[in-house]
C-alpha positions as CSV (number, residue, x, y, z in Angstrom):
1,M,-104.9,135.0,15.7
2,T,-101.6,136.7,15.5
3,N,-99.5,138.0,18.4
4,V,-99.2,141.7,19.0
5,L,-95.4,141.4,18.5
6,D,-95.9,140.0,15.1
7,V,-98.3,142.5,13.7
8,N,-96.4,145.7,14.4
9,K,-93.9,145.1,11.6
10,N,-93.6,148.1,9.3
11,E,-94.1,146.3,6.0
12,P,-95.9,147.8,3.0
13,I,-99.3,146.7,2.0
14,I,-99.4,143.6,-0.2
15,I,-102.0,144.1,-2.9
16,P,-103.7,140.7,-3.7
17,E,-102.6,141.0,-7.4
18,Q,-99.0,141.4,-6.2
19,R,-99.1,138.0,-4.5
20,I,-100.0,136.2,-7.6
21,G,-97.5,138.2,-9.6
22,T,-99.8,139.4,-12.3
23,E,-98.7,142.7,-13.8
24,G,-102.0,143.1,-15.7
25,A,-104.0,142.6,-12.5
26,R,-101.7,145.1,-10.7
27,Q,-102.3,147.6,-13.5
28,R,-106.1,147.0,-13.1
29,F,-105.8,147.8,-9.4
30,L,-104.0,151.1,-10.2
31,V,-106.6,151.9,-12.8
32,N,-109.3,151.2,-10.2
33,V,-107.7,153.6,-7.8
34,V,-107.3,156.3,-10.4
35,S,-110.9,155.9,-11.6
36,N,-112.1,156.1,-8.0
37,Y,-110.4,159.5,-7.5
38,G,-111.5,160.6,-11.0
39,L,-115.1,160.0,-9.8
40,V,-114.4,161.9,-6.6
41,I,-113.1,164.9,-8.6
42,G,-116.2,164.8,-10.7
43,Q,-118.5,164.7,-7.6
44,T,-116.4,167.4,-6.0
45,L,-116.7,169.8,-9.0
46,V,-120.5,169.1,-9.2
47,N,-121.0,169.8,-5.5
48,L,-119.0,173.0,-5.7
49,W,-121.0,174.2,-8.6
50,L,-124.5,172.9,-7.7
51,T,-124.7,174.3,-4.2
52,P,-124.3,178.0,-5.1
53,F,-126.3,177.4,-8.3
54,L,-129.3,176.1,-6.4
55,I,-129.0,178.8,-3.8
56,A,-129.1,181.4,-6.6
57,Q,-132.2,179.8,-8.1
58,L,-134.1,179.0,-4.9
59,G,-132.7,181.1,-2.2
60,I,-130.9,179.8,0.9
61,A,-134.1,178.7,2.6
62,G,-135.4,177.0,-0.4
63,F,-132.1,175.2,-1.0
64,G,-132.2,173.9,2.6
65,I,-135.3,171.9,1.9
66,I,-133.4,169.7,-0.6
67,P,-130.8,168.2,1.7
68,L,-133.4,168.1,4.5
69,A,-135.7,165.9,2.4
70,S,-132.7,163.7,1.2
71,S,-131.5,163.2,4.8
72,I,-134.9,162.1,6.0
73,I,-135.5,159.7,3.1
74,G,-132.0,158.4,3.8
75,Y,-133.1,156.9,7.1
76,M,-134.8,154.2,5.1
77,A,-131.4,153.2,3.9
78,I,-130.5,151.9,7.4
79,I,-132.2,148.6,6.4
80,T,-131.0,148.2,2.8
81,N,-127.4,149.4,3.4
82,S,-127.0,147.1,6.4
83,L,-128.2,144.2,4.2
84,N,-125.8,145.2,1.4
85,D,-122.8,145.1,3.8
86,A,-123.7,141.5,4.7
87,I,-124.2,140.6,1.0
88,C,-120.8,141.9,0.1
89,R,-119.1,139.7,2.7
90,F,-121.0,136.5,1.9
91,L,-121.1,136.9,-1.9
92,A,-117.4,137.6,-2.1
93,I,-116.6,134.5,0.0
94,D,-119.0,132.3,-2.1
95,L,-117.6,133.4,-5.4
96,D,-114.0,133.2,-4.2
97,A,-114.6,129.6,-3.2
98,G,-116.2,128.8,-6.6
99,D,-119.5,127.9,-4.9
100,H,-121.9,129.1,-7.6
101,L,-125.0,127.4,-6.1
102,T,-124.6,129.2,-2.7
103,A,-123.6,132.4,-4.5
104,N,-126.9,132.3,-6.5
105,K,-128.8,131.7,-3.2
106,T,-127.1,134.7,-1.7
107,F,-127.7,136.9,-4.6
108,N,-131.4,136.0,-5.1
109,S,-132.1,136.0,-1.4
110,A,-130.7,139.5,-1.3
111,L,-132.4,140.8,-4.4
112,F,-135.9,139.6,-3.5
113,G,-135.3,140.5,0.1
114,V,-134.5,144.1,-0.9
115,A,-137.4,144.2,-3.3
116,G,-139.7,143.2,-0.4
117,L,-138.3,145.8,1.9
118,I,-138.9,148.5,-0.8
119,L,-142.6,147.4,-1.0
120,L,-142.8,147.9,2.7
121,M,-141.2,151.3,2.6
122,I,-143.4,152.8,-0.2
123,P,-146.3,153.6,2.2
124,V,-143.9,155.3,4.5
125,A,-142.6,157.4,1.7
126,I,-146.1,158.4,0.6
127,L,-147.1,159.5,4.1
128,L,-143.9,161.4,4.5
129,S,-144.4,163.3,1.2
130,V,-148.0,164.2,2.2
131,F,-147.1,165.5,5.7
132,F,-143.6,166.9,5.0
133,P,-144.7,170.6,4.9
134,T,-146.6,170.1,8.2
135,L,-143.8,168.4,10.0
136,F,-141.0,170.7,9.0
137,N,-140.4,174.4,8.3
138,V,-140.9,175.0,4.6
139,V,-140.7,178.3,2.8
140,P,-144.3,179.6,2.2
141,G,-145.3,178.8,-1.4
142,W,-143.0,175.8,-1.7
143,E,-145.3,173.3,0.1
144,T,-146.5,171.5,-3.0
145,D,-143.1,171.4,-4.5
146,A,-141.7,170.0,-1.3
147,K,-144.1,167.1,-1.5
148,W,-143.1,166.3,-5.1
149,L,-139.5,166.6,-4.1
150,V,-139.9,164.0,-1.4
151,V,-141.7,161.7,-3.9
152,A,-138.8,162.1,-6.4
153,V,-136.1,161.6,-3.8
154,S,-137.9,158.5,-2.5
155,L,-138.2,156.9,-5.9
156,S,-134.6,157.6,-6.7
157,F,-133.6,156.0,-3.4
158,F,-135.6,152.8,-4.2
159,V,-134.0,152.6,-7.7
160,T,-130.6,153.2,-6.3
161,V,-131.0,150.4,-3.7
162,L,-131.9,147.9,-6.5
163,A,-128.9,149.1,-8.5
164,G,-126.7,148.5,-5.5
165,V,-127.5,144.8,-5.4
166,F,-126.4,144.3,-9.1
167,A,-123.4,146.6,-8.5
168,L,-122.0,144.0,-6.1
169,S,-120.6,142.2,-9.1
170,T,-118.1,145.0,-9.8
171,F,-117.1,144.9,-6.1
172,V,-116.3,141.1,-6.0
173,H,-114.4,141.3,-9.2
174,S,-112.6,144.6,-8.3
175,Q,-113.9,146.2,-11.6
176,F,-114.3,149.7,-10.1
177,L,-113.4,151.5,-13.3
178,L,-116.6,150.1,-14.9
179,S,-118.8,150.9,-12.0
180,N,-117.3,154.4,-11.8
181,I,-118.1,155.0,-15.5
182,V,-121.7,154.1,-14.8
183,N,-121.8,156.4,-11.8
184,F,-120.2,159.2,-13.7
185,L,-122.9,158.8,-16.5
186,G,-125.5,159.0,-13.8
187,L,-123.9,162.1,-12.4
188,V,-123.8,163.8,-15.8
189,T,-127.4,162.9,-16.3
190,K,-128.4,164.5,-13.0
191,I,-126.6,167.7,-13.6
192,G,-127.8,168.0,-17.2
193,F,-131.4,167.5,-16.2
194,I,-131.2,170.1,-13.4
195,F,-129.5,172.7,-15.5
196,I,-131.9,172.3,-18.4
197,M,-135.0,172.5,-16.2
198,F,-133.9,175.6,-14.4
199,Y,-132.6,177.3,-17.6
200,F,-135.7,176.7,-19.7
201,F,-138.6,176.5,-17.2
202,T,-139.8,178.3,-14.1
203,N,-137.8,177.5,-11.0
204,R,-139.3,174.6,-9.1
205,L,-138.0,172.7,-6.1
206,W,-138.6,169.2,-7.4
207,Y,-136.1,169.6,-10.3
208,A,-133.3,168.5,-7.9
209,G,-135.3,165.3,-7.0
210,G,-136.1,164.7,-10.7
211,G,-132.4,164.8,-11.6
212,A,-131.6,162.3,-8.9
213,L,-134.3,160.0,-10.1
214,L,-133.2,160.1,-13.7
215,S,-129.6,159.5,-12.6
216,A,-130.7,156.5,-10.5
217,F,-132.3,154.9,-13.6
218,V,-129.1,155.3,-15.6
219,T,-127.1,153.8,-12.8
220,L,-129.6,150.8,-12.5
221,L,-129.4,150.0,-16.2
222,G,-125.6,150.3,-16.2
223,S,-125.3,148.1,-13.1
224,I,-127.6,145.4,-14.6
225,W,-125.5,145.3,-17.8
226,L,-122.2,145.0,-15.8
227,W,-123.8,142.3,-13.6
228,R,-124.6,140.2,-16.7
229,K,-121.1,140.7,-18.1
230,L,-119.0,140.1,-15.0
231,T,-121.0,137.4,-13.2
232,P,-122.7,135.2,-15.8
233,E,-122.9,132.5,-13.2
234,L,-125.5,134.5,-11.3
235,N,-129.0,134.7,-12.5
236,I,-132.4,136.0,-11.3
237,D,-134.4,133.1,-10.1
238,V,-137.1,133.4,-7.5
239,K,-136.8,129.6,-6.9
240,K,-133.3,130.3,-5.5
241,F,-134.6,132.6,-2.9
242,D,-133.6,130.9,0.4
243,F,-135.2,132.3,3.5
244,S,-132.5,130.6,5.7
245,R,-129.8,132.3,3.6
246,L,-131.6,135.6,4.1
247,L,-131.6,135.0,7.8
248,D,-127.8,134.4,7.6
249,L,-127.5,137.8,5.9
250,G,-129.9,139.3,8.4
251,D,-127.9,137.9,11.4
252,M,-125.0,140.1,10.4
253,G,-127.2,142.7,8.8
254,W,-129.3,143.3,12.0
255,W,-126.4,144.6,13.9
256,T,-125.0,146.4,10.9
257,L,-128.5,148.0,10.7
258,V,-128.2,149.2,14.3
259,N,-124.8,150.6,13.5
260,T,-126.1,152.3,10.4
261,L,-129.1,153.8,12.2
262,G,-126.7,155.4,14.8
263,T,-124.5,156.6,12.0
264,M,-127.5,158.1,10.1
265,I,-128.5,160.0,13.3
266,L,-125.0,161.3,13.8
267,S,-124.8,162.4,10.1
268,N,-128.3,163.8,9.4
269,V,-130.3,164.6,12.4
270,G,-128.5,167.9,12.8
271,L,-130.4,169.3,9.8
272,I,-133.7,168.3,11.4
273,I,-132.8,169.9,14.8
274,I,-131.7,173.1,13.1
275,N,-134.9,173.2,11.0
276,I,-137.1,172.8,14.1
277,F,-135.2,175.3,16.3
278,F,-133.8,177.8,13.9
279,G,-136.0,177.7,10.8
280,A,-135.6,177.1,7.0
281,A,-132.9,179.8,6.4
282,M,-130.4,178.4,8.9
283,T,-131.2,174.9,7.6
284,G,-130.0,176.1,4.2
285,G,-126.8,177.7,5.8
286,Y,-125.9,174.5,7.6
287,A,-126.8,172.4,4.6
288,S,-124.4,174.4,2.4
289,V,-121.5,173.9,4.9
290,I,-122.2,170.2,5.0
291,Q,-121.6,170.0,1.2
292,L,-117.9,170.8,1.9
293,A,-117.8,168.2,4.5
294,L,-119.2,165.7,2.0
295,L,-116.1,166.3,-0.2
296,M,-114.0,164.6,2.5
297,E,-116.4,161.6,2.5
298,Y,-116.0,161.3,-1.3
299,L,-112.2,161.1,-0.8
300,V,-112.6,158.4,1.9
301,F,-115.1,156.5,-0.3
302,A,-112.6,156.3,-3.1
303,A,-109.8,155.0,-0.9
304,D,-112.2,152.7,1.0
305,T,-113.4,151.1,-2.3
306,A,-109.8,150.1,-3.0
307,I,-108.9,149.0,0.6
308,R,-112.1,147.2,1.5
309,P,-111.7,144.1,-0.8
310,V,-108.0,143.8,0.2
311,I,-109.0,143.5,3.9
312,L,-111.7,141.1,3.1
313,L,-109.5,138.9,0.9
314,K,-106.7,138.8,3.5
315,Y,-109.2,137.8,6.2
316,A,-110.6,135.1,3.9
317,Q,-107.1,133.8,3.5
318,E,-106.6,133.9,7.3
319,D,-103.7,136.4,6.8
320,F,-104.4,138.2,10.0
321,L,-100.9,139.8,10.0
322,G,-101.8,141.3,6.6
323,V,-105.2,142.6,7.9
324,K,-103.4,144.5,10.7
325,R,-100.8,145.8,8.4
326,V,-103.3,147.0,5.7
327,T,-105.5,148.6,8.3
328,S,-102.7,150.5,10.1
329,Q,-101.2,151.8,6.9
330,A,-104.6,152.8,5.5
331,I,-105.4,154.8,8.6
332,K,-102.0,156.6,8.4
333,I,-102.3,157.4,4.7
334,L,-105.9,158.5,5.0
335,G,-104.9,160.7,8.0
336,W,-102.1,162.4,6.1
337,A,-104.3,162.8,3.0
338,L,-107.4,164.2,4.7
339,A,-105.4,166.6,6.9
340,L,-104.5,168.7,3.9
341,P,-108.0,169.6,2.7
342,V,-109.4,169.8,6.2
343,G,-106.7,172.1,7.4
344,L,-107.1,174.3,4.3
345,M,-110.8,174.6,4.8
346,C,-110.4,175.5,8.5
347,G,-107.6,178.1,7.8
348,F,-109.2,179.7,4.8
349,A,-112.8,179.3,6.0
350,R,-113.9,182.9,5.6
351,P,-112.4,183.7,2.2
352,L,-113.5,180.3,0.9
353,L,-117.2,180.9,1.8
354,S,-117.0,184.5,0.5
355,L,-115.8,183.3,-2.9
356,W,-118.0,180.2,-3.1
357,L,-121.4,181.4,-1.8
358,G,-120.9,185.2,-1.7
359,S,-119.6,187.6,0.9
360,S,-123.0,187.7,2.7
361,Y,-122.4,184.1,3.8
362,A,-118.9,184.6,5.3
363,Y,-120.6,184.5,8.7
364,L,-120.8,180.7,8.4
365,D,-117.0,180.4,8.8
366,I,-117.1,179.3,12.5
367,L,-119.8,176.8,11.6
368,L,-117.7,175.4,8.8
369,I,-114.6,175.1,11.0
370,I,-116.6,173.2,13.7
371,T,-118.2,170.9,11.1
372,V,-115.0,169.9,9.3
373,C,-112.1,170.2,11.8
374,H,-112.5,166.6,13.1
375,L,-113.0,164.9,9.8
376,S,-109.3,164.0,9.1
377,L,-109.3,162.1,12.4
378,N,-112.7,160.5,12.4
379,L,-112.9,159.6,8.7
380,S,-109.4,158.0,8.7
381,M,-110.9,155.3,11.0
382,K,-113.0,153.9,8.2
383,P,-110.8,150.9,7.7
384,L,-111.5,149.7,11.2
385,L,-115.2,149.2,10.2
386,R,-114.0,146.9,7.4
387,V,-112.0,144.8,9.8
388,Q,-115.1,144.5,12.0
389,N,-117.3,143.4,9.1
390,A,-114.7,140.9,8.0
391,H,-114.6,139.4,11.4
392,N,-118.5,139.6,11.6
393,K,-118.1,141.5,14.8
394,V,-120.7,144.2,14.4
395,R,-122.9,143.8,17.5
396,W,-121.0,146.0,20.0
397,P,-120.1,148.6,17.4
398,G,-123.8,148.9,16.7
399,I,-124.7,149.3,20.3
400,A,-122.0,151.8,20.8
401,T,-123.1,153.8,17.8
402,I,-126.7,153.9,19.1
403,I,-125.5,155.1,22.6
404,T,-123.4,157.8,20.9
405,S,-126.2,158.9,18.7
406,V,-128.6,159.2,21.6
407,A,-126.0,161.2,23.5
408,F,-125.6,163.5,20.4
409,L,-129.3,164.1,20.2
410,A,-129.5,165.1,23.9
411,L,-126.4,167.3,23.6
412,A,-127.5,168.9,20.4
413,V,-130.9,169.9,21.9
414,V,-129.3,171.2,25.0
415,F,-126.8,173.3,23.0
416,A,-129.5,174.5,20.6
417,K,-132.1,175.4,23.3
418,G,-130.1,176.2,26.4
419,S,-127.0,177.9,25.2
420,S,-125.9,180.9,23.2
421,L,-124.0,178.7,20.7
422,G,-127.0,178.5,18.3
423,V,-126.4,176.4,15.2
424,A,-122.8,176.1,16.0
425,G,-123.8,174.2,19.1
426,V,-125.5,171.5,17.0
427,A,-122.3,171.1,14.9
428,L,-120.2,171.0,18.1
429,A,-122.4,168.2,19.5
430,S,-121.9,166.3,16.3
431,T,-118.1,166.7,16.5
432,I,-117.9,165.5,20.1
433,A,-120.1,162.4,19.3
434,W,-118.2,161.4,16.2
435,T,-114.9,161.7,18.0
436,A,-116.0,159.6,21.0
437,R,-117.2,156.9,18.6
438,N,-114.6,156.8,15.9
439,A,-111.4,158.0,17.7
440,I,-111.9,156.3,21.0
441,Y,-114.2,153.3,20.9
442,L,-113.6,151.9,17.4
443,P,-109.8,151.5,17.7
444,I,-110.1,149.9,21.1
445,Y,-112.8,147.4,20.1
446,T,-111.1,146.5,16.8
447,A,-107.8,145.8,18.7
448,R,-109.7,143.6,21.1
449,I,-111.3,141.4,18.4
450,M,-107.9,141.0,16.8
451,N,-106.3,140.0,20.1
452,L,-104.1,143.1,20.1
453,R,-103.3,145.5,22.9
454,W,-106.0,148.0,23.4
455,W,-103.9,150.9,22.2
456,A,-102.5,149.1,19.1
457,F,-104.2,151.5,16.6
458,F,-103.8,154.7,18.5
459,P,-100.3,155.6,17.1
460,D,-101.7,155.3,13.6
461,F,-104.1,158.3,13.8
462,I,-101.7,160.8,15.3
463,T,-100.8,161.7,11.7
464,S,-104.3,163.1,11.0
465,T,-104.3,165.4,14.1
466,V,-100.8,166.6,13.6
467,G,-101.2,167.1,9.9
468,T,-104.5,169.1,10.3
469,L,-103.0,171.4,12.9
470,L,-99.9,172.1,10.7
471,V,-102.0,173.0,7.7
472,W,-104.5,175.0,9.7
473,V,-101.8,177.1,11.4
474,A,-100.0,177.7,8.1
475,A,-103.2,178.9,6.4
476,I,-104.0,181.2,9.3
477,A,-100.5,182.6,9.2
478,I,-101.0,183.5,5.5
479,T,-104.3,185.3,6.2
480,R,-102.6,187.4,8.8
481,F,-100.5,189.0,6.1
482,Y,-102.7,188.6,3.1
483,I,-106.4,187.8,2.8
484,P,-107.2,186.1,-0.6
485,N,-109.9,188.0,-2.4
486,G,-110.2,185.9,-5.6
487,W,-110.0,182.2,-6.6
488,I,-106.6,182.6,-8.1
489,S,-105.1,184.2,-5.0
490,L,-106.8,181.6,-2.8
491,G,-105.5,178.8,-5.0
492,V,-102.0,180.2,-4.9
493,S,-102.2,180.5,-1.1
494,A,-103.5,177.0,-0.8
495,A,-100.8,175.7,-3.2
496,I,-98.0,177.2,-1.1
497,V,-99.3,175.6,2.1
498,S,-99.9,172.3,0.2
499,L,-96.4,172.2,-1.2
500,V,-94.7,172.8,2.2
501,Y,-97.0,170.2,3.8
502,I,-96.3,167.5,1.2
503,V,-92.6,168.0,1.5
504,V,-92.7,167.9,5.3
505,V,-94.9,164.8,5.3
506,W,-92.9,163.0,2.7
507,F,-89.5,163.4,4.3
508,L,-90.3,163.7,8.0
509,G,-93.8,162.3,8.5
510,M,-93.7,159.1,6.4
511,K,-91.6,156.0,7.1
512,R,-89.6,154.4,4.3
513,T,-92.1,151.6,3.8
514,E,-94.9,154.1,3.6
515,R,-93.1,156.1,0.9
516,Q,-92.4,152.8,-0.9
517,L,-96.2,152.1,-0.8
518,A,-97.0,155.5,-2.2
519,I,-94.4,155.1,-5.0
520,S,-95.7,151.6,-5.8
521,L,-99.2,153.0,-6.5
522,V,-97.9,155.4,-9.1
523,P,-99.1,153.9,-12.4
524,F,-96.6,155.5,-14.6
525,K,-93.2,153.8,-15.1
526,F,-91.6,157.2,-15.6
527,F,-92.0,158.0,-12.0
528,K,-91.1,154.5,-10.8
529,Q,-87.8,154.6,-12.8
530,G,-86.9,158.0,-11.5
531,G,-87.5,159.7,-14.8
532,K,-85.2,157.6,-16.9
């Protein structure tokens, strides 16, 4: 391990392709990054359009059933997602070492292990679909549709899980452009199906689940095709299923499972609590606000997809100095980047909701602020999780996440039942829990496993807090003089704040090496050569 004095050098991130001096590989990295954000833009536009569209077709209470069903089915992902995290680590190491025999054992053990888990979860999905209208508040008349919605969402989840195993090939070969094309085709399929069904037929709740299921099949077929092209050394062979290899995956996967369970509770249980205590209509209101918070997660996902293999590769090469450097710079850059949209949403919350959902939903502004205000801080901590996975140190983070999630449950119920905060109390409980886990525990624990001082990562995320406050205050200042009443005026107001923010961050907030990193990621030589 490296000494704390060694890892605090302010050197830019070294992309793996840079080390081998391959310009083509470097360009591929840049294409991957661009494609990641291209997919994010697509998902963002779809989310912004789909939420008000579904509310207009189904009503706010009917719309709330869709994310509620999806969040509940999502709890089954705690098993499969945790196993996928372990597969990523082991399969990447096996293929990097050229050990095709072990790589095939890893792949087939994972594939048939996941298939077995799906078979075990099918009865759970059936029971949930049958009793869903009894367990939760469902708008009268939508009971049968709600059942079919759960069936469709469950099937789409199972298909997506299988696709995820094959999609690992694009991860280990850093071919994110190809996987993003497949995901984009799935996204287009989903939206096309939903629009056609609502346009030509009577409004039904299950259309949303049907679109997700059709999208999942498109993704599965595309992932299988890419798996065959990118990793011809891997093949499906039940004889290569190795239970001991599955146990190796499960050893890491078990604690990742615990961590995932806690994360799912922190992310999704708020919808369930609101449905139980406040009914279907407020469930829909909270669910619509969450859609904006999801946009921040899309941004982090795009960045994480590019940073994750870099951290894993540097760890595999025992470049622990590089691991710290990559992680610190990733936290800073994510913090600066997320602060802008988070601050804008907080400062322009009321006009944004009025324009997006309608003036009758402007009352959700406080709920939106509480839901998103912490995201620039907490989501910028994502790279720390990748460091823990690389070190295979996931036990204590899992325990800490479970403790935090239990505390969140207790606090959310207290706020919902015993205070005047109402739905905002549930959102506030979530904010407190996320901050305790991500902004306090994770950086301290990660520093410990890297033999660094306990506060080593704390200076890195000051950027997210300061940046969010700057943008938030600037947006509020504008609304004191002029309240945007249209998309153009809101866009102009946001552009003014954004321009000032970018200039301040570029010249005063970022260090020279961080600016060099930002410039190095620009794929066009025109900008690199200063316009010559």
